[in-house]
Each structure stands twice: as C-alpha cells, then as structure tokens.
Backbone bond lengths (Angstrom), bond angles and torsions (degrees), N, CA, C in turn:
res aa  C-N    CA-C-N  psi(-1)  N-CA   C-N-CA  omega(-1)  CA-C   N-CA-C  phi
1 M - - - 1.445 - - 1.518 108.46 -
2 G 1.301 115.69 101.93 1.444 120.58 -170.52 1.515 117.20 -79.78
3 N 1.332 118.81 -49.43 1.461 117.42 -171.37 1.526 112.32 -89.01
4 L 1.316 115.05 164.73 1.465 121.85 -174.30 1.524 112.37 -60.74
5 T 1.329 117.77 -39.17 1.460 120.93 179.52 1.523 110.33 -60.32
6 S 1.323 116.86 -43.55 1.461 120.96 178.58 1.519 111.12 -63.57
7 Q 1.331 117.34 -39.39 1.462 120.96 179.34 1.524 110.87 -64.51
8 I 1.317 116.99 -44.25 1.466 120.97 178.95 1.525 109.75 -64.22
9 F 1.331 116.34 -45.55 1.458 120.90 179.41 1.527 110.81 -59.40
10 S 1.317 117.34 -44.34 1.466 119.32 -178.80 1.523 111.22 -65.63
11 N 1.332 117.60 -35.97 1.466 119.80 177.80 1.525 111.36 -65.28
12 I 1.313 117.09 -39.92 1.465 120.35 178.16 1.528 109.90 -68.99
13 Y 1.328 115.91 -49.18 1.464 120.87 -175.58 1.525 111.82 -66.05
14 L 1.324 117.15 -39.63 1.467 120.19 -176.19 1.528 113.24 -89.72
15 N 1.321 117.18 4.81 1.463 119.43 174.85 1.529 110.67 -58.30
16 E 1.325 117.17 -36.99 1.473 120.66 177.09 1.525 111.06 -60.31
17 L 1.321 116.29 -39.53 1.466 119.98 177.06 1.522 110.09 -63.74
18 D 1.324 116.87 -44.52 1.470 120.63 178.31 1.525 110.71 -56.49
19 Q 1.326 116.20 -46.85 1.465 120.54 -178.61 1.526 110.90 -64.10
20 F 1.320 116.83 -41.64 1.464 121.56 178.34 1.527 110.79 -61.04
21 I 1.321 116.44 -47.33 1.465 120.69 -177.96 1.526 111.25 -66.50
22 K 1.316 116.91 -43.95 1.472 119.95 -175.89 1.525 112.94 -77.56
23 H 1.323 117.23 -44.25 1.465 119.84 -170.94 1.527 114.05 -98.01
24 T 1.315 118.00 -36.61 1.463 119.80 179.81 1.527 110.70 -84.58
25 L 1.336 115.91 -51.42 1.468 119.39 -179.70 1.530 112.23 -82.41
26 K 1.322 116.40 -17.10 1.474 123.12 178.73 1.535 112.48 56.27
27 I 1.320 115.28 43.29 1.462 120.98 178.59 1.525 108.61 -81.09
28 K 1.308 115.28 127.03 1.465 121.00 -174.91 1.535 112.36 -83.20
29 Y 1.317 117.47 -43.39 1.468 121.34 -174.58 1.526 110.21 -105.71
30 Y 1.325 114.21 88.35 1.461 122.58 -176.21 1.523 108.24 -138.98
31 I 1.325 115.65 134.40 1.463 120.39 175.43 1.526 107.61 -141.46
32 R 1.341 114.58 141.11 1.462 119.60 179.24 1.517 109.24 -137.90
33 Y 1.331 115.62 141.13 1.456 122.47 169.55 1.520 106.15 -132.71
34 T 1.294 117.64 118.98 1.464 125.92 -173.04 1.528 109.19 48.03
35 D 1.327 118.19 -112.28 1.465 119.02 -176.48 1.530 113.46 -105.62
36 D 1.312 117.99 14.05 1.468 122.54 176.15 1.521 108.80 -109.35
37 F 1.327 116.42 135.53 1.458 117.87 175.88 1.521 111.18 -146.74
38 V 1.334 113.87 159.94 1.461 122.25 -179.16 1.523 107.80 -132.16
39 I 1.320 115.30 137.72 1.463 122.39 172.20 1.519 106.47 -124.15
40 V 1.319 115.96 131.14 1.464 120.72 -178.88 1.528 108.70 -114.26
41 H 1.327 115.71 129.49 1.467 121.60 176.17 1.523 108.03 -157.41
42 H 1.322 116.52 151.30 1.468 121.02 -175.79 1.530 113.57 -81.63
43 N 1.338 118.58 -14.43 1.460 121.62 -173.46 1.530 111.17 -107.76
44 K 1.325 116.16 115.68 1.466 121.73 -177.51 1.531 111.58 -63.38
45 T 1.324 117.44 -41.91 1.465 121.12 -179.79 1.525 110.43 -60.80
46 Y 1.319 115.73 -43.04 1.462 121.14 177.67 1.532 110.27 -60.36
47 L 1.317 117.11 -45.58 1.468 120.99 -179.82 1.529 111.74 -61.58
48 L 1.327 116.77 -39.25 1.468 119.92 178.58 1.531 110.84 -64.83
49 K 1.332 117.08 -40.26 1.470 120.74 177.74 1.529 110.51 -65.35
50 I 1.316 115.71 -43.63 1.468 121.07 179.61 1.526 110.36 -62.84
51 K 1.321 115.97 -40.63 1.472 120.22 178.95 1.528 109.99 -57.93
52 E 1.328 116.89 -43.75 1.464 120.71 179.13 1.527 111.36 -64.03
53 K 1.328 116.61 -42.45 1.470 120.22 -179.99 1.528 110.92 -64.65
54 I 1.323 116.44 -40.74 1.469 120.49 178.76 1.525 110.06 -66.59
55 S 1.315 116.18 -42.12 1.458 120.98 179.12 1.533 110.59 -60.33
56 E 1.327 116.52 -45.46 1.470 120.96 178.15 1.529 110.96 -62.51
57 F 1.321 116.22 -43.77 1.465 120.08 179.59 1.527 110.77 -60.53
58 L 1.325 116.10 -47.00 1.467 120.05 -179.38 1.526 111.52 -60.43
59 E 1.328 116.54 -44.93 1.466 120.26 -178.20 1.527 111.79 -68.40
60 N 1.339 116.85 -45.20 1.465 120.85 -175.38 1.526 113.50 -76.46
61 N 1.320 117.48 -36.69 1.463 120.26 -172.73 1.526 114.01 -100.85
62 L 1.323 117.40 -34.42 1.463 120.25 -174.60 1.526 113.65 -117.19
63 K 1.330 115.69 -1.85 1.480 121.09 -179.50 1.529 111.54 56.93
64 L 1.329 115.29 39.58 1.464 122.69 177.33 1.519 108.89 -121.59
65 S 1.327 116.00 165.25 1.469 119.55 175.83 1.522 109.74 -137.74
66 L 1.316 114.55 154.33 1.464 120.42 174.45 1.519 108.05 -76.47
67 H 1.309 116.80 135.62 1.465 120.76 177.83 1.526 108.03 -72.46
68 P 1.334 118.51 120.41 1.473 120.44 -174.66 1.530 114.48 -60.01
69 N 1.325 117.84 -29.48 1.468 120.02 -178.95 1.521 113.24 -86.31
70 K 1.328 117.04 -6.55 1.461 119.32 -176.57 1.523 113.65 -108.29
71 V 1.320 117.54 -5.41 1.464 121.00 177.29 1.523 107.52 -88.46
72 Q 1.324 115.93 124.49 1.467 120.31 -177.66 1.519 110.49 -130.48
73 L 1.316 115.62 139.24 1.458 122.01 168.70 1.515 105.82 -110.11
74 R 1.323 115.61 122.56 1.467 119.94 -176.34 1.518 109.96 -134.62
75 K 1.306 114.63 152.57 1.459 119.82 171.59 1.523 107.71 -74.04
76 Y 1.315 115.83 145.00 1.458 121.75 -176.67 1.525 111.69 -55.20
77 K 1.328 116.97 -39.90 1.468 120.19 -177.60 1.534 112.52 -67.56
78 Q 1.343 117.83 -17.50 1.466 121.16 177.04 1.528 111.74 -78.41
79 G 1.300 116.09 -16.77 1.456 120.57 178.92 1.517 112.88 94.05
80 T 1.315 114.60 155.82 1.455 122.20 178.79 1.521 108.35 -113.15
81 D 1.315 116.11 120.13 1.458 122.86 -179.67 1.529 108.01 -89.07
82 F 1.349 116.31 112.95 1.463 120.13 -175.67 1.518 109.75 -152.73
83 L 1.311 116.90 123.77 1.465 124.30 174.62 1.524 113.94 57.73
84 G 1.320 116.69 39.22 1.466 120.26 175.27 1.511 115.10 89.43
85 Y 1.328 116.70 -2.85 1.464 121.54 179.52 1.523 109.14 -121.27
86 V 1.325 115.43 156.20 1.460 121.36 170.65 1.522 106.00 -115.85
87 T 1.336 115.82 116.83 1.456 121.00 -179.64 1.517 108.60 -95.34
88 L 1.319 114.91 118.96 1.463 123.24 179.63 1.527 108.04 -105.44
89 P 1.334 118.38 170.13 1.466 119.41 -178.88 1.529 114.37 -53.64
90 K 1.335 118.09 -35.88 1.467 119.14 -176.06 1.524 113.86 -125.77
91 A 1.318 117.21 14.43 1.468 119.55 -178.80 1.522 110.21 -162.24
92 R 1.321 115.34 159.79 1.460 122.04 170.77 1.519 106.09 -125.36
93 V 1.319 116.08 124.93 1.461 121.07 -178.31 1.527 109.41 -121.95
94 L 1.310 114.76 160.60 1.454 120.42 177.70 1.521 109.17 -78.78
95 R 1.318 116.61 138.09 1.459 122.15 175.14 1.534 107.79 -61.47
96 T 1.313 118.34 142.03 1.471 122.82 -178.76 1.525 111.02 -54.77
97 K 1.313 116.85 -43.38 1.465 121.54 179.67 1.535 110.39 -61.44
98 T 1.324 117.10 -37.33 1.463 121.62 179.38 1.524 110.24 -67.18
99 K 1.327 116.90 -40.95 1.476 120.82 177.74 1.524 110.23 -58.35
100 R 1.329 115.51 -48.25 1.471 120.03 -178.98 1.529 111.04 -62.75
101 R 1.322 116.39 -41.93 1.466 120.74 -178.91 1.528 110.89 -63.01
102 I 1.330 116.77 -43.57 1.467 120.57 179.48 1.521 110.29 -61.19
103 S 1.320 116.84 -47.01 1.460 121.11 -178.96 1.529 110.89 -61.28
104 K 1.321 115.94 -45.23 1.466 120.85 -178.94 1.535 111.24 -63.91
105 K 1.330 116.69 -45.55 1.465 120.14 -178.50 1.524 111.74 -67.49
106 L 1.335 116.74 -39.08 1.461 119.23 179.60 1.523 110.47 -66.89
107 R 1.315 116.99 -40.05 1.466 119.80 177.45 1.531 110.49 -61.94
108 Y 1.324 116.02 -39.33 1.463 120.18 177.98 1.531 110.86 -64.90
109 R 1.331 117.43 -39.52 1.472 120.67 178.16 1.530 110.48 -62.89
110 V 1.336 117.18 -38.88 1.471 120.61 176.35 1.530 108.88 -62.85
111 H 1.323 116.71 -42.57 1.467 121.86 177.59 1.539 110.19 -58.73
112 Q 1.327 116.75 -45.29 1.471 120.67 178.43 1.529 111.06 -61.52
113 F 1.323 116.34 -40.27 1.465 121.44 179.50 1.524 110.20 -62.92
114 K 1.318 116.34 -45.76 1.468 120.42 -178.48 1.530 111.68 -64.64
115 K 1.329 117.17 -31.02 1.464 121.11 178.78 1.529 112.08 -84.72
116 G 1.333 117.03 -2.57 1.458 120.73 179.52 1.522 114.26 81.15
117 E 1.337 117.22 12.60 1.465 120.92 -178.82 1.529 112.14 -78.40
118 I 1.328 116.51 -26.68 1.467 121.09 174.82 1.527 108.00 -133.44
119 N 1.322 116.05 155.76 1.464 119.21 179.66 1.538 110.63 -91.04
120 E 1.325 114.92 175.66 1.464 120.85 -177.30 1.527 111.48 -60.58
121 Q 1.321 116.61 -38.15 1.467 120.10 -179.38 1.532 110.94 -61.73
122 K 1.330 117.17 -45.45 1.471 121.11 178.60 1.524 110.73 -62.51
123 L 1.325 116.55 -41.26 1.459 120.58 179.16 1.525 110.43 -61.48
124 L 1.330 116.47 -47.52 1.468 120.18 -179.08 1.528 111.58 -67.78
125 Q 1.321 117.52 -32.38 1.466 119.83 175.45 1.527 110.34 -62.87
126 S 1.322 116.43 -43.83 1.466 120.53 178.05 1.519 110.66 -62.73
127 F 1.321 115.72 -47.01 1.468 120.93 -179.48 1.528 110.42 -58.27
128 N 1.329 116.69 -48.75 1.464 120.44 -179.39 1.522 112.10 -65.97
129 S 1.314 117.28 -32.77 1.460 121.00 176.98 1.530 110.31 -63.23
130 Y 1.329 116.34 -44.82 1.467 119.67 178.74 1.524 111.22 -66.29
131 L 1.324 116.98 -38.53 1.470 119.30 175.77 1.527 110.23 -62.21
132 G 1.324 116.85 -35.53 1.461 121.12 177.49 1.516 112.45 -62.55
133 V 1.325 116.83 -37.88 1.468 121.07 176.81 1.528 109.61 -60.36
134 L 1.323 116.07 -39.14 1.467 120.59 -177.76 1.522 112.54 -69.28
135 T 1.335 117.81 -25.00 1.468 119.61 -177.57 1.525 112.35 -67.95
136 H 1.321 117.53 -16.44 1.467 120.95 -179.48 1.526 112.30 -88.47
137 A 1.311 116.63 6.31 1.465 120.67 -178.86 1.526 109.44 -140.84
138 N 1.312 115.30 170.67 1.461 121.53 176.44 1.525 107.15 -82.85
139 C 1.330 115.92 85.24 1.467 121.11 -170.72 1.520 113.21 -133.23
140 Y 1.309 119.17 29.99 1.462 119.81 -176.32 1.528 110.84 -57.06
141 G 1.326 117.12 -47.52 1.464 120.84 -179.78 1.519 111.76 -62.24
142 L 1.321 116.14 -41.92 1.461 120.65 178.62 1.527 110.67 -65.25
143 E 1.316 116.49 -39.51 1.470 120.49 178.27 1.524 110.44 -60.67
144 Q 1.333 117.14 -45.55 1.465 120.79 179.66 1.528 110.87 -63.20
145 K 1.325 115.99 -41.00 1.464 120.99 179.18 1.535 110.55 -64.12
146 L 1.338 116.46 -42.15 1.460 120.47 179.93 1.530 111.09 -65.79
147 R 1.337 116.87 -40.50 1.470 120.29 177.15 1.532 110.12 -60.68
148 H 1.329 116.13 -44.29 1.470 121.11 179.90 1.532 110.40 -62.23
149 K 1.338 116.85 -47.96 1.466 120.53 -179.45 1.533 111.03 -62.31
150 F 1.324 116.14 -40.37 1.468 120.70 -179.73 1.524 110.24 -55.95
151 W 1.335 116.68 -50.94 1.469 119.76 -179.01 1.523 111.39 -69.95
152 E 1.308 116.71 -30.19 1.467 120.66 175.80 1.534 109.54 -64.77
153 W 1.329 117.33 -45.47 1.466 121.63 179.10 1.528 111.18 -64.57
154 I 1.319 116.58 -39.63 1.470 120.98 179.52 1.530 110.13 -61.32
155 N 1.324 116.24 -40.55 1.466 120.89 -173.19 1.520 114.82 -89.74
156 E 1.332 118.38 -7.15 1.468 117.57 179.48 1.525 110.05 -77.32
157 A 1.320 114.65 150.03 1.477 120.70 -173.73 1.494 113.32 -71.47
C-alpha cells in the first residue's frame, strides 16, 4: 500500500484485526504496518493454529485473505523480514532488494540533478533520507560505500 490514503485506510480497516489478535487471541508479540504483520512465538504448532484463526477472522469479518506465498514460518535465528529490514537475533540488516533499490534510486537522483531537473537541496534531501534508512540497521559499511558511490556519481562526466 503505497500512498498515504491507502495507509490510513488500512489502519482503520485492519483495526478490527489488531483488536482480535491482541484481545481475543491474546498474542503478545505482534506488530503490523499497513497490510504487513509479524507474530513471534516459540511454538510452531501454536503459530499454525493462530494462522488458521486469523485467516478465518479475515475471511469472515473483513472479506480479506492471507496471501499464500507471503505467509512464512521461520526460526528466529533465520531472521524476520519486515519493512525492508531483516531482524536477526543480534542485528538488523537491510534486505538485499532494499539495498539495490536505494542505490538505483540515489543514482537516478544524481542523474536528475546533473540534468537540472532537481536542485542541490532536493538531491541532498534524498541522499540524507537514504542515509536515515541505514541508521535503523547495522549498515556502517554500506553507509560508507553509499557515501563513496554518491560522490563518485556526482563527479563522473
């Protein structure tokens, strides 16, 4: 759900799901952002039962369904992929796809700047925004690499 209206709508519409998960199912470790959510529990059998209950609730109450290819049961040590990051037991890293997207978009912003389509302020706002994304993960090396590439792209003919 890309635009702000969709995000607001999903928060209003899925509030019933939040209440069901928190108060009826009494799930302690649950987080949702728009239409993506994660539930953490140590028991696989329990998670499978909960998945069925959530699926039934969505279909019966909200006329929605869980996407079969997007529901995953994973061991905690494998990490949880959520909102562009993979959270591991002792670290949070950027998803590979997110790294590529940031690099591609930043390079395009440099291209726009060189063509005069955006000014220096807009370019630096984009650059700082991407650096901000990196601060939420263990990405010091990636941050340094991105800074280097940014100045390399700026200075290439």
